[in-house]
All heavy atoms as an XYZ file, in Angstrom:
633
protein
N      -7.217     -7.229    -12.565
C      -6.854     -6.317    -11.513
C      -7.360     -6.985    -10.176
O      -8.499     -7.425    -10.095
C      -7.469     -4.978    -11.685
C      -7.185     -4.025    -10.542
S      -7.710     -2.341    -10.752
C      -9.443     -2.489    -10.753
N      -6.548     -6.866     -9.167
C      -6.939     -7.321     -7.803
C      -6.933     -6.115     -6.927
O      -6.082     -5.220     -7.096
C      -5.982     -8.394     -7.258
C      -5.914     -9.667     -8.066
C      -7.137    -10.448     -7.777
C      -7.029    -11.784     -8.547
N      -8.256    -12.577     -8.463
N      -7.863     -6.078     -5.951
C      -7.819     -4.967     -4.958
C      -8.318     -5.398     -3.653
O      -9.080     -6.387     -3.550
C      -8.622     -3.751     -5.550
O     -10.034     -4.076     -5.490
N      -7.937     -4.673     -2.577
C      -8.437     -4.949     -1.291
C      -8.421     -3.574     -0.479
O      -7.663     -2.625     -0.891
C      -7.657     -5.971     -0.555
C      -6.178     -5.653     -0.263
C      -5.823     -5.035      0.929
C      -5.171     -5.931     -1.214
C      -4.524     -4.682      1.181
C      -3.902     -5.564     -0.978
C      -3.542     -4.947      0.223
N      -9.209     -3.488      0.548
C      -9.238     -2.354      1.403
C      -8.630     -2.756      2.756
O      -8.724     -3.841      3.150
C     -10.618     -1.755      1.608
O     -11.485     -2.741      2.156
C     -11.175     -1.259      0.293
N      -8.053     -1.748      3.394
C      -7.377     -2.006      4.661
C      -7.508     -0.748      5.524
O      -7.293      0.342      5.016
C      -5.919     -2.378      4.448
C      -5.193     -2.648      5.738
C      -5.341     -3.932      6.332
C      -4.383     -1.771      6.398
C      -4.627     -4.266      7.452
C      -3.778     -2.043      7.527
C      -3.885     -3.281      8.113
N      -7.836     -0.912      6.790
C      -7.874      0.192      7.723
C      -6.570      0.218      8.560
O      -6.188     -0.759      9.144
C      -9.079      0.111      8.668
O     -10.289      0.045      7.868
C      -9.113      1.281      9.659
N      -5.848      1.311      8.521
C      -4.571      1.486      9.227
C      -4.850      1.477     10.712
O      -5.643      2.306     11.222
C      -3.878      2.765      8.803
C      -3.665      2.873      7.251
C      -2.565      2.994      9.563
C      -2.822      1.776      6.713
N      -4.268      0.536     11.441
C      -4.497      0.412     12.868
C      -3.396      1.102     13.678
O      -3.583      1.392     14.874
C      -4.639     -0.997     13.252
O      -3.483     -1.738     12.884
C      -5.813     -1.687     12.674
N      -2.249      1.369     13.071
C      -1.105      1.988     13.769
C      -1.533      3.432     14.041
O      -1.834      4.195     13.126
C       0.143      2.000     12.919
C       1.360      2.520     13.587
O       1.211      3.403     14.453
O       2.482      2.080     13.230
N      -1.507      3.906     15.303
C      -1.906      5.269     15.600
C      -1.048      6.348     14.916
O      -1.534      7.447     14.770
C      -1.841      5.342     17.156
C      -1.194      4.084     17.592
C      -1.155      3.123     16.499
N       0.159      5.967     14.608
C       1.012      6.957     13.962
C       0.810      7.005     12.431
O       1.352      7.819     11.737
C       2.519      6.582     14.172
C       2.927      6.718     15.620
C       4.382      6.364     15.831
O       5.238      6.591     14.896
O       4.721      5.911     16.953
N      -0.033      6.117     11.936
C      -0.340      6.117     10.522
C       0.708      5.511      9.678
O       1.559      4.713     10.149
N       0.690      5.887      8.372
C       1.599      5.284      7.412
C       2.856      6.196      7.341
O       3.035      6.972      6.425
C       0.864      5.230      6.062
C       1.261      4.153      5.134
C       0.960      2.825      5.428
C       1.938      4.441      3.942
C       1.372      1.826      4.565
C       2.332      3.409      3.075
C       2.036      2.081      3.386
N       3.706      6.066      8.331
C       4.876      6.964      8.464
C       6.051      6.393      7.658
O       5.946      5.375      6.993
C       5.234      7.263      9.894
C       5.396      6.047     10.715
N       6.601      5.453     10.923
C       4.477      5.320     11.373
C       6.446      4.411     11.708
N       5.200      4.271     12.011
N       7.191      7.023      7.684
C       8.315      6.784      6.801
C       8.849      5.335      6.826
O       9.031      4.723      5.794
C       9.487      7.722      7.084
N       9.079      4.805      8.027
C       9.626      3.446      8.124
C       8.751      2.423      7.470
O       9.153      1.706      6.566
C       9.995      3.111      9.544
C      10.774      1.776      9.672
C      11.055      1.361     11.121
N       9.911      1.413     11.973
C       8.980      0.402     11.953
N       9.059     -0.623     11.140
N       7.963      0.440     12.819
N       7.474      2.246      7.860
C       6.657      1.242      7.190
C       6.375      1.557      5.718
O       6.231      0.624      4.911
C       5.375      1.241      8.028
C       5.314      2.491      8.805
C       6.765      2.883      8.994
N       6.336      2.832      5.422
C       6.162      3.216      3.965
C       7.337      2.679      3.165
O       7.128      2.154      2.040
C       5.956      4.727      3.833
N       8.491      2.862      3.597
C       9.668      2.375      2.917
C       9.689      0.853      2.803
O      10.042      0.357      1.744
N       9.285      0.185      3.798
C       9.200     -1.265      3.787
C       8.103     -1.708      2.777
O       8.272     -2.700      2.084
C       8.924     -1.867      5.171
C      10.089     -1.613      6.109
S       9.833     -1.920      7.867
C       8.806     -3.344      7.920
N       6.974     -0.953      2.759
C       5.883     -1.287      1.850
C       6.350     -1.096      0.424
O       6.075     -1.989     -0.445
C       4.666     -0.385      2.184
C       3.479     -0.695      1.368
C       2.636     -1.670      1.736
C       3.157      0.011      0.209
C       1.437     -1.994      0.966
C       2.013     -0.254     -0.552
C       1.199     -1.286     -0.192
N       7.070     -0.030      0.115
C       7.595      0.192     -1.212
C       8.510     -0.976     -1.644
O       8.410     -1.478     -2.757
C       8.316      1.509     -1.312
C       9.139      1.667     -2.581
C       7.328      2.660     -1.221
N       9.396     -1.407     -0.719
C      10.301     -2.477     -1.011
C       9.519     -3.797     -1.298
O       9.882     -4.509     -2.232
C      11.199     -2.698      0.177
C      12.387     -3.632     -0.024
C      13.168     -3.748      1.295
C      14.615     -3.317      0.970
N      15.456     -3.503      2.155
N       8.445     -4.043     -0.571
C       7.653     -5.219     -0.804
C       6.982     -5.110     -2.174
O       6.862     -6.094     -2.918
C       6.585     -5.360      0.333
C       5.853     -6.588      0.309
C       6.605     -7.867      0.615
O       7.676     -7.792      1.288
O       6.193     -8.947      0.186
N       6.414     -3.928     -2.487
C       5.637     -3.782     -3.787
C       6.581     -4.008     -4.948
O       6.238     -4.476     -5.995
C       5.047     -2.371     -3.757
N       7.872     -3.523     -4.773
C       8.804     -3.667     -5.918
C       9.248     -5.044     -6.226
O       9.857     -5.334     -7.214
C      10.063     -2.775     -5.604
C       9.780     -1.278     -5.789
C      11.086     -0.478     -5.606
C      10.857      0.994     -5.907
N      12.062      1.718     -5.741
N       8.913     -5.954     -5.328
C       9.250     -7.408     -5.573
C       8.428     -8.018     -6.696
O       8.811     -9.068     -7.222
C       9.039     -8.233     -4.266
C       9.966     -7.910     -3.130
C       9.640     -8.821     -1.950
C      10.540     -8.478     -0.737
N      10.172     -9.280      0.393
N       7.371     -7.374     -7.120
C       6.426     -7.916     -8.133
C       6.509     -7.092     -9.354
O       6.628     -5.811     -9.278
C       5.056     -8.005     -7.526
C       5.000     -8.861     -6.309
C       5.132     -8.365     -5.013
C       4.831    -10.255     -6.414
C       5.076     -9.138     -3.911
C       4.808    -11.075     -5.353
C       4.901    -10.523     -4.057
N       6.356     -7.696    -10.568
C       6.400     -6.944    -11.800
C       5.122     -6.139    -12.120
O       5.087     -5.408    -13.112
C       6.638     -8.046    -12.826
C       6.049     -9.295    -12.242
C       6.251     -9.164    -10.777
N       4.069     -6.340    -11.359
C       2.822     -5.664    -11.654
C       2.829     -4.160    -11.131
O       3.732     -3.779    -10.376
C       1.624     -6.377    -11.070
S       1.677     -6.504     -9.299
N       1.875     -3.400    -11.551
C       1.670     -2.024    -11.053
C       0.847     -2.030     -9.847
O      -0.198     -2.674     -9.811
C       1.009     -1.162    -12.144
O       1.823     -1.196    -13.324
C       0.812      0.284    -11.692
N       1.294     -1.368     -8.762
C       0.535     -1.317     -7.517
C       0.225      0.174     -7.216
O       1.075      1.003     -7.222
C       1.360     -1.948     -6.324
O       1.706     -3.250     -6.703
C       0.597     -1.907     -5.083
N      -1.053      0.396     -6.914
C      -1.566      1.736     -6.610
C      -2.234      1.706     -5.291
O      -2.951      0.819     -4.951
C      -2.540      2.165     -7.689
O      -1.915      2.037     -8.969
C      -2.973      3.558     -7.479
N      -1.963      2.735     -4.444
C      -2.603      2.912     -3.183
C      -3.563      4.122     -3.379
O      -3.180      5.156     -3.828
C      -1.608      3.199     -2.038
C      -2.306      3.451     -0.714
C      -0.658      1.992     -1.902
N      -4.840      3.956     -2.873
C      -5.828      4.944     -3.058
C      -6.381      5.365     -1.675
O      -6.717      4.485     -0.870
C      -6.970      4.476     -3.931
C      -6.407      4.060     -5.285
C      -8.064      5.571     -4.102
C      -7.408      3.207     -6.093
N      -6.471      6.651     -1.391
C      -7.063      7.174     -0.205
C      -7.824      8.402     -0.495
O      -7.249      9.404     -0.998
C      -5.957      7.481      0.860
C      -6.573      7.903      2.196
C      -5.577      8.769      2.978
C      -6.280     10.073      3.319
N      -5.501     11.202      3.480
N      -9.083      8.386     -0.225
C      -9.912      9.611     -0.395
C      -9.903     10.151     -1.759
O      -9.834     11.361     -1.918
N      -9.913      9.340     -2.832
C      -9.979      9.819     -4.164
C      -8.618     10.195     -4.748
O      -8.488     10.471     -5.925
N      -7.571     10.124     -3.897
C      -6.220     10.414     -4.406
C      -5.485      9.077     -4.479
O      -5.718      8.210     -3.706
C      -5.462     11.350     -3.457
C      -6.070     12.737     -3.417
C      -5.465     13.703     -2.416
N      -4.009     13.724     -2.549
C      -3.219     13.854     -1.483
N      -3.671     14.073     -0.314
N      -1.937     13.892     -1.684
N      -4.561      9.007     -5.485
C      -3.865      7.726     -5.591
C      -2.367      7.971     -5.739
O      -1.945      9.033     -6.158
C      -4.416      6.887     -6.727
S      -4.389      7.677     -8.351
N      -1.559      6.935     -5.443
C      -0.146      7.008     -5.507
C       0.421      5.705     -5.982
O      -0.089      4.620     -5.631
C       0.480      7.386     -4.120
N       1.452      5.755     -6.781
C       2.160      4.590     -7.181
C       2.923      4.058     -6.008
O       3.714      4.768     -5.341
C       3.159      4.942     -8.274
C       3.918      3.774     -8.864
O       4.179      2.795     -8.146
N       4.238      3.858    -10.126
N       2.703      2.766     -5.631
C       3.295      2.141     -4.453
C       4.772      2.005     -4.571
O       5.419      1.599     -3.559
C       2.594      0.884     -4.078
N       5.352      2.153     -5.705
C       6.817      1.946     -5.797
C       7.571      3.304     -5.641
O       8.789      3.347     -5.760
C       7.186      1.342     -7.186
O       6.823      2.170     -8.223
N       6.839      4.386     -5.297
C       7.478      5.696     -5.092
C       7.075      6.201     -3.746
O       5.985      6.638     -3.498
C       6.992      6.624     -6.239
C       7.387      6.153     -7.578
C       7.098      7.116     -8.636
C       7.511      6.539     -9.964
N       7.700      7.409    -10.972
N       8.023      6.145     -2.865
C       7.799      6.451     -1.445
C       7.251      7.881     -1.211
O       6.328      8.018     -0.441
C       9.074      6.253     -0.637
C       8.841      6.393      0.853
S      10.248      5.838      1.757
C      10.016      6.751      3.280
N       7.747      8.841     -1.917
C       7.309     10.173     -1.644
C       5.910     10.442     -2.072
O       5.136     11.218     -1.462
C       8.289     11.225     -2.248
C       9.590     11.243     -1.492
C      10.786     10.744     -2.140
C       9.734     11.656     -0.199
C      11.952     10.717     -1.422
C      10.918     11.618      0.524
C      12.052     11.176     -0.113
N       5.497      9.866     -3.162
C       4.071      9.999     -3.558
C       3.156      9.246     -2.598
O       2.100      9.753     -2.288
C       3.838      9.535     -5.005
O       4.231      8.199     -5.173
C       4.606     10.354     -6.033
N       3.613      8.128     -2.116
C       2.867      7.397     -1.135
C       2.722      8.139      0.122
O       1.662      8.274      0.740
C       3.561      6.040     -0.891
C       2.882      5.019     -0.103
C       1.583      4.596     -0.682
C       3.738      3.762      0.040
N       3.823      8.754      0.602
C       3.775      9.545      1.853
C       2.911     10.776      1.627
O       2.359     11.260      2.596
C       5.193      9.969      2.219
C       6.114      8.856      2.637
S       5.660      8.116      4.192
C       5.806      9.481      5.332
N       2.808     11.265      0.403
C       2.043     12.455      0.103
C       0.508     12.297      0.311
O      -0.206     13.239      0.387
N       0.106     10.993      0.423
C      -1.322     10.742      0.654
C      -1.703     11.108      2.087
O      -2.856     11.292      2.393
C      -1.652      9.261      0.378
C      -1.571      8.822     -1.061
C      -1.853      7.337     -1.158
C      -2.525      9.558     -1.934
N      -0.726     11.193      2.998
C      -0.944     11.575      4.382
C      -1.924     10.625      5.083
O      -2.810     11.020      5.748
N      -1.554      9.319      4.980
C      -2.461      8.297      5.582
C      -2.282      8.269      7.062
O      -1.157      8.002      7.556
C      -2.178      6.944      4.905
C      -2.395      7.010      3.418
C      -3.027      5.857      5.565
C      -1.756      5.841      2.647
N      -3.263      8.499      7.817
C      -3.266      8.508      9.260
C      -3.906      7.242      9.855
O      -4.634      6.543      9.172
C      -4.082      9.710      9.799
C      -3.649     11.061      9.219
C      -2.348     11.460      9.777
C      -1.945     12.876      9.205
N      -0.578     13.102      9.070
N      -3.661      6.983     11.155
C      -4.253      5.887     11.832
C      -5.740      5.970     11.832
O      -6.338      7.025     11.940
N      -6.399      4.845     11.582
C      -7.848      4.770     11.501
C      -8.452      5.045     10.099
O      -9.627      4.834      9.928
N      -7.630      5.496      9.195
C      -8.141      5.712      7.840
C      -8.050      4.446      6.976
O      -7.218      3.566      7.173
C      -7.288      6.814      7.165
C      -7.513      8.216      7.816
C      -6.746      9.225      7.155
O      -5.661      9.049      6.566
N      -7.298     10.512      7.180
N      -8.943      4.407      6.020
C      -9.039      3.265      5.111
C      -8.358      3.573      3.827
O      -8.468      4.641      3.230
C     -10.462      2.896      4.837
C     -10.665      1.614      4.050
C     -12.122      1.247      3.920
O     -12.802      1.761      2.980
O     -12.579      0.461      4.738
N      -7.580      2.596      3.308
C      -6.944      2.737      1.997
C      -7.382      1.505      1.124
O      -7.822      0.500      1.665
C      -5.410      2.749      2.062
C      -4.862      1.457      2.692
C      -4.928      3.972      2.870
C      -3.348      1.293      2.606
N      -7.288      1.719     -0.130
C      -7.465      0.657     -1.091
C      -6.184      0.406     -1.870
O      -5.518      1.375     -2.264
C      -8.584      1.057     -2.157
O      -9.808      1.282     -1.421
C      -8.874     -0.080     -3.130
N      -5.819     -0.818     -1.951
C      -4.600     -1.195     -2.698
C      -5.004     -1.982     -3.968
O      -5.806     -2.924     -3.844
C      -3.651     -2.039     -1.823
C      -2.423     -2.481     -2.613
C      -3.262     -1.307     -0.567
N      -4.597     -1.535     -5.131
C      -4.869     -2.211     -6.348
C      -3.624     -2.689     -7.022
O      -2.590     -1.970     -7.067
C      -5.594     -1.258     -7.354
C      -6.932     -0.815     -6.913
C      -7.641      0.142     -7.873
O      -6.900      0.635     -8.768
O      -8.778      0.383     -7.703
N      -3.637     -3.941     -7.512
C      -2.519     -4.480     -8.228
C      -3.023     -4.894     -9.621
O      -4.143     -5.431     -9.737
C      -1.878     -5.703     -7.540
O      -2.869     -6.696     -7.352
C      -1.264     -5.335     -6.173
N      -2.223     -4.598    -10.664
C      -2.615     -4.921    -12.024
C      -1.421     -5.315    -12.843
O      -0.393     -4.695    -12.849
C      -3.254     -3.729    -12.692
C      -3.808     -4.018    -14.023
C      -4.675     -2.923    -14.592
O      -4.862     -1.878    -13.947
O      -5.183     -3.107    -15.687
N      -1.514     -6.479    -13.468
C      -0.502     -7.037    -14.376
C      -0.034     -8.388    -13.929
O      -0.654     -9.116    -13.198
N       1.168     -8.706    -14.331
C       1.795     -9.965    -14.041
C       1.965    -10.186    -12.490
O       2.414     -9.315    -11.829
C       3.136    -10.107    -14.747
C       3.807    -11.414    -14.675
C       5.133    -11.470    -15.397
O       5.374    -10.557    -16.277
O       5.903    -12.377    -15.122
N       1.544    -11.350    -12.027
C       1.641    -11.690    -10.591
C       0.765    -10.775     -9.659
O       1.119    -10.569     -8.501
C       3.071    -11.754    -10.075
C       3.929    -12.785    -10.779
C       5.342    -12.820    -10.193
O       5.756    -11.964     -9.465
N       6.041    -13.923    -10.508
N      -0.316    -10.227    -10.181
C      -1.171     -9.310     -9.400
C      -1.743     -9.986     -8.200
O      -1.827     -9.388     -7.137
C      -2.219     -8.629    -10.261
C      -3.235     -9.615    -10.816
C      -4.156     -9.007    -11.867
O      -3.850     -7.965    -12.417
O      -5.280     -9.586    -11.985
N      -2.182    -11.248     -8.331
C      -2.798    -11.916     -7.194
C      -1.784    -12.175     -6.067
O      -2.037    -11.960     -4.929
C      -3.431    -13.245     -7.602
N      -0.572    -12.581     -6.416
C       0.499    -12.781     -5.473
C       0.875    -11.553     -4.785
O       1.094    -11.430     -3.590
C       1.741    -13.458     -6.129
C       1.505    -14.804     -6.642
C       1.009    -14.859     -8.091
O       0.474    -13.804     -8.630
O       1.077    -15.919     -8.748
N       0.984    -10.397     -5.545
C       1.340     -9.128     -4.981
C       0.292     -8.696     -4.004
O       0.615     -8.175     -2.928
C       1.530     -8.104     -6.081
N      -1.004     -8.811     -4.388
C      -2.057     -8.323     -3.489
C      -2.066     -9.127     -2.195
O      -2.138     -8.483     -1.120
C      -3.423     -8.524     -4.198
N      -1.808    -10.399     -2.250
C      -1.733    -11.250     -1.047
C      -0.595    -10.866     -0.191
O      -0.734    -10.741      1.032
C      -1.707    -12.711     -1.396
N       0.565    -10.631     -0.802
C       1.757    -10.280     -0.016
C       1.647     -8.909      0.621
O       1.993     -8.717      1.841
C       2.970    -10.330     -0.910
N       1.117     -8.008     -0.064
C       0.927     -6.608      0.428
C      -0.116     -6.536      1.557
O       0.054     -5.856      2.518
C       0.605     -5.601     -0.685
C       1.783     -5.422     -1.674
C       1.328     -4.629     -2.901
C       2.970     -4.781     -0.998
N      -1.206     -7.336      1.412
C      -2.217     -7.351      2.424
C      -1.632     -7.966      3.772
O      -1.848     -7.459      4.813
C      -3.429     -8.106      2.017
C      -4.561     -8.085      2.969
C      -5.872     -8.613      2.419
O      -5.837     -9.348      1.412
O      -6.933     -8.316      3.027
N      -0.780     -9.047      3.581
C      -0.190     -9.690      4.705
C       0.820     -8.712      5.376
O       0.885     -8.628      6.612
C       0.544    -10.934      4.301
N       1.537     -7.960      4.565
C       2.461     -6.948      5.096
C       1.723     -5.905      5.931
O       2.120     -5.545      7.027
C       3.233     -6.246      3.952
C       3.999     -5.090      4.425
C       5.282     -5.303      4.888
C       3.508     -3.781      4.446
C       6.029     -4.218      5.380
C       4.228     -2.735      4.966
C       5.521     -2.904      5.429
N       0.625     -5.399      5.361
C      -0.125     -4.337      6.122
C      -0.705     -4.921      7.425
O      -0.634     -4.222      8.480
C      -1.256     -3.830      5.238
C      -0.899     -2.964      4.013
C      -2.023     -2.686      3.122
C      -0.214     -1.632      4.542
N      -1.223     -6.095      7.401
C      -1.744     -6.762      8.620
C      -0.655     -6.890      9.657
O      -0.915     -6.698     10.881
C      -2.410     -8.066      8.317
C      -3.686     -7.920      7.635
C      -4.284     -9.278      7.303
C      -5.703     -9.111      6.538
N      -6.232    -10.388      6.176
N       0.560     -7.210      9.253
C       1.615     -7.438     10.188
C       2.297     -6.191     10.734
O       2.852     -6.126     11.796
C       2.727     -8.322      9.545
N       2.246     -5.106      9.915
C       3.009     -3.919     10.285
C       2.220     -2.643     10.522
O       2.677     -1.680     11.109
C       3.990     -3.631      9.107
C       5.046     -4.714      9.036
O       5.944     -4.806      9.878
N       4.902     -5.555      7.997
N       0.968     -2.584     10.050
C       0.216     -1.386     10.221
C      -1.223     -1.677     10.719
O      -2.069     -0.886     10.791
C       0.100     -0.638      8.851
C       1.436      0.013      8.455
C       1.385      0.460      7.008
C       1.729      1.214      9.354
């Protein structure tokens, strides 16, 4: 399992457009990706559960990848978050 933490810098938080793009990026890999915020977690391949976390600007999330290509997935998702949120 690979994991990293990231602080959302976008003042609007993790809203629909970047969430949809994040889901699309996560689905490129065969591993399971989970986003964790404040003790709650969501499968990163399901946009509505991800949006249900209510991630706001300035909040910290943890992204965990587990399975085949987990390292590549973690690197790609971290790069996505840095570029978009």
